[in-house]
C-alpha positions in Angstrom: -186.2 -63.8 128.6 -184.9 -63.6 125.7 -183.2 -66.6 123.9 -181.1 -66.0 120.3 -180.9 -68.6 117.8 -178.4 -68.0 115.6 -178.8 -70.7 113.2 -181.3 -70.0 110.4 -184.6 -72.0 110.3 -185.6 -72.5 107.4 -183.7 -74.4 104.2 -183.1 -70.9 102.0 -183.2 -73.5 99.2 -187.0 -74.7 99.6 -188.3 -71.2 100.5 -187.3 -70.0 97.4 -188.5 -73.5 95.1 -191.3 -72.8 97.2 -191.3 -68.8 96.5 -191.0 -69.1 92.8 -193.6 -72.1 92.3 -196.2 -69.5 93.3 -194.8 -66.8 91.6 -195.6 -68.3 88.6 -198.9 -68.2 88.8 -198.9 -64.6 88.5 -198.7 -62.9 85.1 -195.3 -61.1 85.3 -193.0 -64.5 86.5 -190.2 -63.9 89.0 -187.3 -65.6 88.9 -184.8 -64.8 91.8 -185.7 -64.3 95.5 -183.7 -61.7 97.0 -182.2 -61.9 100.9 -184.2 -59.2 102.2 -187.4 -62.3 101.7 -185.4 -64.5 103.6 -185.6 -62.6 106.5 -189.4 -61.2 106.6 -189.8 -65.1 106.1 -187.7 -65.9 109.3 -188.9 -63.7 111.4 -192.6 -64.2 110.3 -191.9 -67.7 111.3 -190.0 -66.4 114.6 -193.1 -64.0 115.0 -195.8 -67.1 114.7 -193.8 -69.6 117.0 -193.7 -67.1 119.8 -197.4 -66.6 119.8 -197.9 -70.0 119.7 -196.2 -71.3 121.8 -197.9 -68.0 124.1 -201.1 -69.6 123.7 -200.7 -72.5 125.1 -202.0 -73.6 128.3 -199.9 -73.7 131.3 -200.1 -77.0 131.5 -199.0 -79.8 129.7 -195.6 -81.0 128.6 -196.2 -81.0 124.5 -196.4 -78.1 121.4 -199.3 -79.8 119.7 
């Protein structure tokens, strides 16, 4: 039972803003974010959610 969600889960502008803020701490400052980075972030988020939901107990109705 695979569910495909076509709408991205992440706000690209917020991801870019956060990534560039983190890059300011580097000696060589990065100034751009490439599209493969967004794909990796999206994939990591989806995998985190899948794993988290699978580990929940089988009773109950709320994801905490």
